[in-house]
C-alpha positions, 0 to 999 in steps of 0.5 A: 042827441047831438054832440053838445049834450052827449055824455062822454065816458073815459075808461080803460084800466086804472093806471092807464092815463084815464085821469090825464085824458079825462082832465085834458078833455075837461080843459074848456067849459064844454064838459064837467069832469066827474071821477069814478062813479063806479069806484067801490069807494065813490062819493055817494053825493055823486052817485047814490048806488052802492058798488060791490066790485071793482070793475063792475059789469053792467048789462040789461040784466042788472041795470035796475041797480045802476040806471036811475042813479046814472040818470040822476048823475047825468042830469047833475043831481047831487045827493047832498044829504047822502054825502053829508052822512058819509063824511068822515074827514076834513078831506071828505068835506072838501071833496063835497064842496068840489063835487057840489060845485061841479054839479051846479056849474054843469047844470047852470051851464049845460055842460056835457057830463064827462065820466072818467072811470076805468072801472067801467071798462067791461060795462062800456057797451052798456054806457054807449047803448043805454046812456048814449055816451061817446066812449074813449078807451085808453090803453097803456103798455102792459109793462108800463101798467104792471110797473105802476102797480108794482111801485104803488104796491097795489095788488088786485083780488080777482074775486072781484071778477069771479064773484060776478057770474054774468061777467064770467059767463059772458067773457071770462069763463076760459080764464077762471082757472088762471084767476083762481090760482094766481098768487096773492102776492104776485103783483106782476102776474096779477097786473099782466092778467088783468091787463090781458082780460080787460083789453081782450074784452075791449078789443072784442067790444070795439069790433061791435062798436067801431065809434069807440075811440081807442087812444094809446097813452104812449101816442098822446105822451109823444105828441100831446097837442095833436093827439088831443086836438084830434080827440077833441075833434072826434068828440065835437069839443072846442079845441081852444088856445086855453085847452092847448096851453093846459095840455102843454103845461100838463106834459111839459119837460119842466114837470116831474119825470115820475110822480110821487106816491102821494100824488098818484092822480096828478096830471102834471108829468114829463110825458115823454120822459115817463114813457120808459120809466117801466124799463128801469123799474122792471127786471128783464124776467119780469118784462118777459113774464108780462109779455108771456101772460099778456100775449096774444092781446098785447100784440094787437096794441103794441109791436115787437120793437115796443118791448 
């Protein structure tokens, strides 16, 4: 499969910049941006298979539950009636129009499907091997990730991982006890542990899949145009003047330095000013805890001076 037809998967943890990266890679007419089919709350018109857990682990053992639906998605088959029967609000109705338009244009113009899905992080090898996706992995500093979840008050229930026997067997069994005793109200510890688990598995995965493209959110934020130009080139995408302007507009110093809690998925932000927000939100003790929990994985991606 040549680059013009190869699907792209953008994954990592949630709140790691996957939305920004995905939307910037969809800034020209080459790609069709499709958001989070593995989100537990995904739209059934986009992806008809049910998803039970956050960070679902897909392998050859359970692919029969997901493969037919993903093949339909990559062929831009929109499930109109499934979506109609799931509509509960005006917002749902507007989303249906947006998604149907994406699928229609993608099909008519032969666009490359671009799946933005942090919840595919553990399943990235399956996406590469079974669906022939080019994989982009976003990494964000663990303290920035933790501070984002703290600000939004987004806890994580580790039963989403514990209740997946294959995931535990293949990657996380050594971490079972830590997951089982983590306090339900300790978002700092939860986010640090989740970061460590995901990026440890990703690091192991990348050693087996050297073609995976790992990008740090911080590097893209410091030099967005050069960073995205390199990424476009590695994916066989056409980096145009329109793309460059879209990237500049998304990261301009005229944008807000911090997003409103009501606009958690906006991509218009002062990217450089946002880099150090976590230092203001977190206490010294919280930062020390995050570093202690995420080591030694965090040292693979971040040097001492970046703490």
